[in-house]
C-alpha positions in Angstrom: 122.0 76.3 63.2 124.6 77.4 60.6 125.7 81.2 60.4 127.4 82.5 57.3 128.6 80.0 54.3 130.6 77.0 54.9 132.6 75.8 52.0 133.0 71.8 51.3 136.2 70.8 53.6 136.8 74.0 55.4 137.0 73.9 59.3 134.3 74.6 61.4 133.7 76.3 64.9 130.8 75.3 67.0 129.7 78.0 69.8 126.5 78.6 71.9 124.6 82.0 72.1 122.5 83.0 74.8 119.3 83.2 73.1 115.8 84.7 74.3 113.0 84.9 72.1 112.3 88.6 71.3 108.3 88.4 71.7 107.9 85.8 74.7 111.2 86.3 76.4 111.4 82.4 76.6 115.2 81.0 76.5 115.9 78.8 73.6 119.0 76.5 72.7 121.5 78.6 70.9 124.0 75.9 69.4 125.4 77.5 66.2 128.1 76.5 63.5 130.2 78.8 61.3 133.5 78.5 59.3 136.7 79.1 60.9 137.5 82.1 58.7 133.9 83.8 59.2 134.0 83.4 63.2 135.2 86.5 64.9 134.7 88.9 61.7 133.2 92.1 61.6 130.1 90.7 59.4 129.9 87.8 61.8 129.6 89.9 64.7 126.9 92.2 62.8 124.9 88.8 61.8 124.8 87.5 65.2 123.5 90.9 66.8 120.8 91.3 64.1 120.0 87.4 64.7 119.6 88.1 68.5 117.2 91.0 67.7 115.0 89.4 65.5 114.7 85.8 67.1 111.6 84.2 67.6 111.0 80.8 69.4 109.1 78.3 67.3 105.6 79.1 69.0 105.9 82.7 68.1 107.1 82.1 64.8 104.2 79.8 64.3 101.8 82.1 65.4 102.9 84.9 63.3 102.8 82.6 60.1 99.2 81.6 61.0 98.2 85.3 61.4 99.8 86.3 58.2 97.9 83.6 56.5 94.6 84.5 57.6 93.2 87.9 56.0 91.7 90.2 58.3 
């Protein structure tokens, strides 16, 4: 997954996050990619923190989408 914007031939950084689904707690792969300039910046840290707080695994994300489509 790409975090932030990467311009054409800008150098990139690959990194791994320790990710767990915020709903079911399942551990998920956390391979990420970002630009060298953006990596380590304050806005990068804020985005990663927010991403970890709101991450849903594929199953939980699909359940949420299905429940939103079905009117109660």
